[in-house]
DSSP file (Angstrom, degrees, kcal/mol; ACC not computed):
  #  RESIDUE AA STRUCTURE BP1 BP2  ACC     N-H-->O    O-->H-N    N-H-->O    O-->H-N    TCO  KAPPA ALPHA  PHI   PSI    X-CA   Y-CA   Z-CA
    1    1 A M              0   0    0      0, 0.0     2,-0.0     0, 0.0     0, 0.0   0.000 360.0 360.0 360.0 125.9   27.4  -13.4    0.4
    2    2 A P        -     0   0    0      0, 0.0     2,-0.2     0, 0.0     0, 0.0  -0.326 360.0-108.9 -67.3 147.0   24.0  -13.5   -1.4
    3    3 A K        -     0   0    0      1,-0.0     2,-0.3    -2,-0.0     0, 0.0  -0.545  31.3-144.0 -74.4 137.3   21.2  -11.2   -0.1
    4    4 A T        -     0   0    0     -2,-0.2     2,-0.3     0, 0.0    -1,-0.0  -0.800  11.2-155.9-104.1 147.8   18.4  -13.0    1.7
    5    5 A Y        -     0   0    0     -2,-0.3     2,-0.1     3,-0.0     0, 0.0  -0.906  20.3-110.8-122.7 148.7   14.8  -12.0    1.5
    6    6 A A        -     0   0    0     -2,-0.3     3,-0.1     1,-0.1     0, 0.0  -0.429  45.2 -96.4 -71.5 151.6   11.9  -12.6    3.9
    7    7 A A        -     0   0    0      1,-0.1    -1,-0.1    -2,-0.1     3,-0.1  -0.382  51.4 -91.8 -64.4 146.9    9.1  -14.9    2.6
    8    8 A P        -     0   0    0      0, 0.0    -1,-0.1     0, 0.0     2,-0.1  -0.277  47.1-101.6 -59.8 146.7    6.2  -13.0    1.0
    9    9 A A        -     0   0    0      1,-0.1     2,-0.1    -3,-0.1     3,-0.1  -0.381  38.3-113.1 -67.2 146.6    3.4  -12.2    3.4
   10   10 A A        -     0   0    0      1,-0.1    77,-0.4    -3,-0.1     2,-0.1  -0.398  37.4 -93.4 -75.7 157.7    0.3  -14.4    3.2
   11   11 A F        -     0   0    0      1,-0.1    77,-0.2    75,-0.1    -1,-0.1  -0.448  46.6-104.8 -70.6 147.0   -3.0  -13.1    2.0
   12   12 A S        -     0   0    0     75,-3.3    -1,-0.1     1,-0.1     4,-0.1  -0.363  11.4-145.7 -71.0 149.6   -5.4  -11.8    4.6
   13   13 A E  S    S+     0   0    0     -2,-0.1    -1,-0.1     2,-0.1     3,-0.1   0.512  70.1 106.6 -88.4  -8.5   -8.4  -13.8    5.7
   14   14 A K  S    S-     0   0    0      1,-0.1     2,-0.3     0, 0.0    -2,-0.0  -0.247  85.2 -93.6 -69.6 159.0  -10.4  -10.5    6.2
   15   15 A E        -     0   0    0      1,-0.1     2,-0.5     2,-0.0    -1,-0.1  -0.573  41.7-122.5 -72.8 133.7  -13.1   -9.4    3.7
   16   16 A F        -     0   0    0     -2,-0.3     2,-0.5    -4,-0.1    -1,-0.1  -0.663  25.6-171.0 -81.1 127.1  -11.7   -7.1    1.1
   17   17 A V        -     0   0    0     -2,-0.5    -2,-0.0     2,-0.0    -1,-0.0  -0.970  24.0-129.6-117.7 113.4  -13.4   -3.7    0.9
   18   18 A A        -     0   0    0     -2,-0.5    24,-0.0     1,-0.0    -2,-0.0  -0.291  18.4-161.6 -66.6 144.4  -12.2   -1.8   -2.2
   19   19 A I        -     0   0    0     16,-0.0    16,-0.1    14,-0.0    -1,-0.0  -0.993  30.9-105.1-123.5 130.6  -11.0    1.8   -1.8
   20   20 A P        -     0   0    0      0, 0.0    14,-0.5     0, 0.0     2,-0.3  -0.297  41.5-143.4 -57.0 139.1  -10.8    4.1   -4.9
   21   21 A M  E     -A   33   0A   0     12,-0.2    12,-0.2    10,-0.0    22,-0.1  -0.790  11.6-152.0-111.7 149.0   -7.2    4.5   -6.0
   22   22 A T  E     -A   32   0A   0     10,-2.6    10,-2.2    -2,-0.3     2,-0.0  -0.981  24.2-127.5-116.5 118.6   -5.3    7.5   -7.4
   23   23 A P  E     -A   31   0A   0      0, 0.0     2,-0.3     0, 0.0     8,-0.3  -0.372  31.2-161.8 -61.6 143.7   -2.3    6.7   -9.6
   24   24 A V        -     0   0    0      6,-2.2     2,-0.9     5,-0.2    43,-0.0  -0.894  25.7-107.3-128.3 158.2    0.9    8.4   -8.5
   25   25 A E        +     0   0    0     -2,-0.3    47,-0.4     2,-0.0     2,-0.3  -0.765  68.5 120.3 -83.6 107.9    4.2    9.3  -10.1
   26   26 A S        -     0   0    0     -2,-0.9    -2,-0.1    46,-0.1    45,-0.1  -0.955  63.6-136.4-166.3 147.3    6.7    6.9   -8.5
   27   27 A N  S    S+     0   0    0     -2,-0.3     3,-0.1     1,-0.1    -1,-0.1   0.674 110.4  26.7 -77.4 -18.2    9.2    4.2   -9.4
   28   28 A Q  S    S+     0   0    0      1,-0.2    18,-2.4    18,-0.1    19,-0.5   0.795 113.5  58.6-112.4 -45.3    7.9    2.1   -6.5
   29   29 A V  E     - B   0  45A   0     16,-0.3    16,-0.3     1,-0.2    -1,-0.2  -0.802  51.6-177.1 -98.1 126.7    4.3    3.1   -5.7
   30   30 A A  E     -     0   0A   0     14,-2.1    -6,-2.2    -2,-0.5     2,-0.3   0.894  66.6  -6.7 -87.3 -45.8    1.7    2.7   -8.5
   31   31 A A  E     -AB  23  44A   0     13,-1.2    13,-2.0    -8,-0.3     2,-0.4  -0.994  55.2-153.2-154.7 153.4   -1.4    4.0   -6.7
   32   32 A I  E     +AB  22  43A   0    -10,-2.2   -10,-2.6    -2,-0.3     2,-0.3  -0.986  12.9 178.2-131.6 138.4   -2.7    5.2   -3.3
   33   33 A G  E     -AB  21  42A   0      9,-2.8     9,-3.0    -2,-0.4     2,-0.3  -0.942   6.2-165.6-134.0 159.8   -6.2    5.1   -1.9
   34   34 A Y  E     - B   0  41A   0    -14,-0.5     2,-0.6    -2,-0.3     7,-0.2  -0.982  13.3-158.7-149.4 135.5   -7.6    6.2    1.5
   35   35 A S  E  >> - B   0  40A   0      5,-2.5     5,-1.7    -2,-0.3     4,-1.3  -0.942   4.8-172.5-111.5 107.9  -10.8    5.6    3.3
   36   36 A A  T  45S+     0   0    0     -2,-0.6    -1,-0.1     1,-0.2     5,-0.0   0.866  87.3  57.8 -65.6 -35.1  -11.3    8.3    6.0
   37   37 A E  T  45S+     0   0    0      1,-0.2    -1,-0.2    -3,-0.1    -2,-0.0   0.899 120.2  27.4 -61.2 -41.5  -14.3    6.4    7.3
   38   38 A R  T  45S-     0   0    0      2,-0.1    19,-0.6    18,-0.0    -1,-0.2   0.489 100.8-130.3 -98.4  -5.4  -12.3    3.3    7.9
   39   39 A K  T  <5 +     0   0    0     -4,-1.3    19,-2.6     1,-0.2     2,-0.5   0.920  59.4 145.8  51.6  47.3   -8.9    5.1    8.5
   40   40 A T  E   < -B   35   0A   0     -5,-1.7    -5,-2.5    16,-0.2     2,-0.4  -0.966  40.4-155.0-122.5 127.7   -7.4    2.7    6.0
   41   41 A L  E     -BC  34  55A   0     14,-2.4    14,-3.4    -2,-0.5     2,-0.4  -0.820  11.2-160.1 -96.4 136.3   -4.6    3.4    3.5
   42   42 A Q  E     +BC  33  54A   0     -9,-3.0    -9,-2.8    -2,-0.4     2,-0.4  -0.971  11.7 179.6-121.9 134.6   -4.5    1.2    0.4
   43   43 A V  E     -BC  32  53A   0     10,-2.8    10,-2.5    -2,-0.4     2,-0.3  -0.990  12.9-173.0-136.5 140.6   -1.3    0.9   -1.8
   44   44 A T  E     -B   31   0A   0    -13,-2.0   -14,-2.1    -2,-0.4   -13,-1.2  -0.918  21.6-134.5-124.2 159.3   -0.3   -1.0   -4.9
   45   45 A F  E     -B   29   0A   0      6,-0.5   -16,-0.3    -2,-0.3   -17,-0.1  -0.746  15.0-126.6-117.8 159.3    3.2   -1.1   -6.3
   46   46 A T  S    S+     0   0    0    -18,-2.4     2,-0.3    -2,-0.3   -17,-0.1   0.786  95.1  56.9 -73.8 -28.2    4.8   -0.8   -9.7
   47   47 A R  S    S+     0   0    0    -19,-0.5     3,-0.4     2,-0.0    -2,-0.2  -0.740  93.0  29.0-104.0 152.9    6.6   -4.1   -9.5
   48   48 A G  S    S-     0   0    0     -2,-0.3     0, 0.0     1,-0.2     0, 0.0  -0.384 106.8 -48.4  95.4-175.3    5.0   -7.5   -8.9
   49   49 A P  S    S-     0   0    0      0, 0.0    -1,-0.2     0, 0.0    -3,-0.0   0.454  81.9 -97.9 -80.8  -0.3    1.6   -8.9   -9.7
   50   50 A G        +     0   0    0     -3,-0.4    -2,-0.1     1,-0.1    -4,-0.0   0.720  56.4 175.4  94.0  22.2   -0.4   -5.9   -8.4
   51   51 A H        -     0   0    0     39,-0.2     2,-0.5     1,-0.1    -6,-0.5  -0.214  28.6-122.7 -57.2 154.5   -1.4   -7.2   -5.0
   52   52 A I  E     - D   0  88A   0     36,-2.3    36,-3.0    -8,-0.1     2,-0.5  -0.882  20.6-161.3-107.7 130.9   -3.2   -4.7   -2.8
   53   53 A Y  E     -CD  43  87A   0    -10,-2.5   -10,-2.8    -2,-0.5     2,-0.5  -0.952   3.6-165.5-113.9 126.9   -1.9   -3.7    0.6
   54   54 A Q  E     -CD  42  86A   0     32,-3.0    32,-2.7    -2,-0.5   -12,-0.2  -0.956   4.1-161.2-115.4 130.4   -4.2   -2.1    3.2
   55   55 A Y  E     -C   41   0A   0    -14,-3.4   -14,-2.4    -2,-0.5     3,-0.4  -0.927  14.9-152.9-111.7 107.7   -2.8   -0.4    6.2
   56   56 A P  S    S+     0   0    0      0, 0.0   -16,-0.2     0, 0.0   -17,-0.1  -0.311  70.2  30.8 -78.0 163.8   -5.5    0.0    9.0
   57   57 A N  S    S+     0   0    0    -19,-0.6     2,-0.6   -18,-0.4   -17,-0.2   0.837  76.4 153.9  61.3  38.2   -5.5    2.8   11.7
   58   58 A V        -     0   0    0    -19,-2.6    -1,-0.2    -3,-0.4    -3,-0.0  -0.869  40.7-130.4 -99.6 124.6   -3.8    5.4    9.4
   59   59 A E    >>  -     0   0    0     -2,-0.6     4,-1.5     1,-0.1     3,-0.7  -0.377  20.0-115.7 -70.8 149.8   -4.6    9.0   10.4
   60   60 A P  H 3> S+     0   0    0      0, 0.0     4,-2.6     0, 0.0     5,-0.2   0.833 113.6  59.7 -55.6 -34.2   -5.7   11.3    7.6
   61   61 A Q  H 3> S+     0   0    0      1,-0.2     4,-2.7     2,-0.2     5,-0.2   0.879 101.8  52.4 -65.8 -36.5   -2.6   13.5    8.0
   62   62 A L  H <> S+     0   0    0     -3,-0.7     4,-2.3     2,-0.2    -1,-0.2   0.915 110.8  48.1 -64.7 -41.3   -0.3   10.5    7.2
   63   63 A H  H  X S+     0   0    0     -4,-1.5     4,-2.6     2,-0.2    -2,-0.2   0.936 112.2  48.9 -61.4 -46.5   -2.2    9.9    4.0
   64   64 A A  H  X S+     0   0    0     -4,-2.6     4,-1.8     1,-0.2    -2,-0.2   0.907 112.1  48.5 -60.8 -42.5   -2.1   13.6    3.1
   65   65 A D  H  X S+     0   0    0     -4,-2.7     4,-0.9     2,-0.2    -1,-0.2   0.891 110.8  51.3 -64.5 -39.7    1.7   13.7    3.8
   66   66 A F  H >< S+     0   0    0     -4,-2.3     3,-0.7     1,-0.2    -2,-0.2   0.934 110.8  47.7 -62.3 -47.5    2.2   10.5    1.7
   67   67 A M  H 3< S+     0   0    0     -4,-2.6    -1,-0.2     1,-0.2    -2,-0.2   0.835 115.7  45.6 -63.5 -32.4    0.3   12.1   -1.2
   68   68 A A  H 3< S+     0   0    0     -4,-1.8    -1,-0.2    -5,-0.2    -2,-0.2   0.569  85.7 118.9 -87.3 -10.0    2.3   15.3   -0.9
   69   69 A A    <<  -     0   0    0     -4,-0.9     3,-0.3    -3,-0.7     4,-0.1  -0.296  62.0-142.4 -63.1 137.0    5.7   13.6   -0.6
   70   70 A E  S    S+     0   0    0      1,-0.3     2,-0.6     2,-0.1    -1,-0.1   0.903  98.9  36.3 -63.7 -41.2    8.2   14.4   -3.3
   71   71 A S     >  -     0   0    0      1,-0.2     4,-2.4   -45,-0.1    -1,-0.3  -0.905  67.4-175.1-116.0 102.6    9.4   10.8   -3.2
   72   72 A K  H  > S+     0   0    0     -2,-0.6     4,-2.9   -47,-0.4     5,-0.2   0.887  86.2  54.0 -61.8 -38.8    6.5    8.4   -2.6
   73   73 A G  H  > S+     0   0    0      2,-0.2     4,-2.4     1,-0.2    -1,-0.2   0.921 110.5  44.6 -63.7 -44.9    9.0    5.5   -2.4
   74   74 A N  H  > S+     0   0    0      2,-0.2     4,-2.0     1,-0.2     5,-0.2   0.917 114.7  49.0 -65.1 -42.7   11.1    7.1    0.3
   75   75 A F  H  X>S+     0   0    0     -4,-2.4     4,-2.9     2,-0.2     5,-0.6   0.931 110.9  50.6 -61.8 -45.4    8.1    8.2    2.3
   76   76 A F  I  X>S+     0   0    0     -4,-2.9     5,-3.2     1,-0.2     4,-1.9   0.943 110.5  49.4 -56.9 -48.9    6.6    4.7    2.1
   77   77 A G  I  <5S+     0   0    0     -4,-2.4    -1,-0.2     1,-0.2    -2,-0.2   0.859 118.7  37.9 -60.4 -37.3    9.8    3.1    3.3
   78   78 A K  I  <5S+     0   0    0     -4,-2.0    -1,-0.2    -5,-0.1    -2,-0.2   0.868 132.3  17.6 -82.6 -38.5   10.2    5.5    6.3
   79   79 A H  I  <5S+     0   0    0     -4,-2.9    -3,-0.2    -5,-0.2    -2,-0.2   0.686 130.1  27.8-114.5 -22.6    6.6    5.9    7.5
   80   80 A I  I ><<S+     0   0    0     -4,-1.9     3,-2.1    -5,-0.6    -3,-0.2   0.784 100.9  70.0-114.4 -39.7    4.3    3.2    6.1
   81   81 A K  T 3 <S+     0   0    0     -5,-3.2    -4,-0.1     1,-0.3    -3,-0.1   0.849  97.5  55.4 -52.3 -38.8    6.3    0.0    5.5
   82   82 A P  T 3  S+     0   0    0      0, 0.0    -1,-0.3     0, 0.0    -2,-0.1   0.663  91.0  98.8 -70.6 -12.0    6.8   -0.6    9.2
   83   83 A L  S <  S-     0   0    0     -3,-2.1     2,-0.1     1,-0.1    -3,-0.1  -0.333  85.4 -98.7 -76.0 155.3    3.0   -0.5    9.8
   84   84 A A        -     0   0    0    -28,-0.1     2,-0.3    -2,-0.0    -1,-0.1  -0.412  51.0-178.0 -65.3 147.2    0.8   -3.6   10.1
   85   85 A F        -     0   0    0    -30,-0.2     2,-0.4    -2,-0.1   -30,-0.2  -0.958  30.2-132.8-146.7 163.0   -1.0   -4.5    6.9
   86   86 A D  E     -D   54   0A   0    -32,-2.7   -32,-3.0    -2,-0.3     2,-0.4  -0.984  25.1-149.8-116.1 131.8   -3.5   -6.8    5.2
   87   87 A K  E     -D   53   0A   0    -77,-0.4   -75,-3.3    -2,-0.4   -34,-0.2  -0.874  14.1-174.6-107.4 133.3   -2.5   -8.2    1.8
   88   88 A F  E     -D   52   0A   0    -36,-3.0   -36,-2.3    -2,-0.4   -75,-0.1  -0.928  31.8 -96.2-125.5 150.1   -5.1   -9.1   -0.8
   89   89 A P        -     0   0    0      0, 0.0     3,-0.1     0, 0.0   -37,-0.0  -0.215  49.5 -92.2 -61.8 153.3   -4.6  -10.7   -4.2
   90   90 A A        -     0   0    0    -39,-0.1   -39,-0.2     1,-0.1   -40,-0.1  -0.348  52.0 -96.5 -60.0 143.6   -4.4   -8.6   -7.3
   91   91 A P        -     0   0    0      0, 0.0     2,-0.5     0, 0.0    -1,-0.1  -0.333  38.6-113.4 -62.9 147.5   -7.7   -7.9   -9.0
   92   92 A V        -     0   0    0     -3,-0.1     2,-0.1     1,-0.1     0, 0.0  -0.709  31.1-119.6 -83.7 128.0   -8.5  -10.2  -11.9
   93   93 A A              0   0    0     -2,-0.5    -1,-0.1     1,-0.1    -3,-0.0  -0.418 360.0 360.0 -68.2 140.5   -8.7   -8.4  -15.2
   94   94 A A              0   0    0     -2,-0.1    -1,-0.1     0, 0.0    -2,-0.0   0.472 360.0 360.0 -80.3 360.0  -12.1   -8.6  -16.9
């Protein structure tokens, strides 16, 4: 039986506010950013077109734990993937 996948999430209608990103060593996660002021975690992935995912209402400790995780992909799957998010298109290269 073939595996079925959920339809991709639609892009958010919210205004995009960029958060500086830090590249990370991971097969799944490309870069992570965090705004303590907005309590927003930002993630991009190694696969796909480079869309930006922002997770609101993320406490600083969760961000710190994510950055310190030995496996960013496993941590993401267990602790961040279930959270609500806003999806934004990949930035256009200049």
